[in-house]
C-alpha positions in Angstrom: 87.2 85.9 259.9 84.5 84.5 262.2 85.1 84.5 266.0 84.5 82.0 268.7 81.4 82.9 270.7 83.1 81.6 273.9 86.6 83.1 273.8 86.4 85.6 270.9 89.4 84.0 269.1 89.3 84.0 265.3 88.3 80.6 263.9 88.3 78.9 260.5 85.1 76.9 259.9 85.5 73.7 257.8 83.3 70.8 256.8 84.4 67.3 257.6 83.5 64.3 255.4 80.8 63.4 257.9 79.1 66.6 257.1 79.8 68.1 260.5 81.2 71.6 260.7 84.3 72.1 262.8 86.0 75.3 264.0 89.8 75.3 263.6 92.5 77.6 265.0 93.5 79.5 261.8 97.3 79.1 262.4 99.0 76.0 261.1 100.5 73.8 263.8 103.2 71.1 263.7 101.1 69.0 266.1 97.9 69.4 264.1 95.9 66.5 262.8 93.4 68.2 260.4 94.3 68.8 256.7 92.5 71.2 254.4 91.4 69.6 251.1 91.6 72.7 249.0 88.0 72.2 247.9 84.8 74.0 249.0 81.4 72.3 249.4 78.2 73.7 247.8 77.8 76.2 250.7 81.3 77.6 250.1 82.6 75.8 253.2 86.2 74.7 253.1 86.5 70.9 253.2 88.9 69.1 255.5 89.6 65.7 257.0 91.1 64.4 260.2 94.4 62.5 259.6 95.5 59.5 261.7 98.4 57.0 262.0 100.9 56.6 259.2 99.3 59.3 257.0 99.6 61.8 259.9 103.2 60.9 260.6 104.1 61.3 256.9 102.4 64.7 256.6 104.1 65.9 259.7 107.5 64.7 258.4 106.9 66.5 255.1 105.9 69.6 257.2 102.5 69.8 255.4 100.0 72.4 256.6 98.0 70.9 259.5 95.5 72.5 261.8 94.0 71.9 265.3 90.3 71.9 266.2 89.5 75.0 268.2 87.6 72.7 270.6 91.0 71.4 271.7 92.3 74.9 272.5 89.3 77.0 273.5 89.0 77.7 277.3 85.2 77.7 276.9 84.9 74.4 274.8 83.0 72.7 277.6 80.0 75.0 277.1 79.4 73.5 273.6 79.7 69.8 274.4 76.6 67.8 273.8 75.4 64.9 276.0 
């Protein structure tokens, strides 16, 4: 599994609908807001989407697998912010 270049933690890379790549903490979390789609794009990247509002509440209530962006938990995330 790939590792974060800042903190050396394992990360799961996914592709969001916008086309951007996003590192996730690989453990499922009850407070997560990113759901894996179960599909892979043409590059073999796992597809995922950020869930909000009612849909997020419903998924959490059903205890679906949700993940958190590694940017939210990495102590070195500030090194990678743009602008």
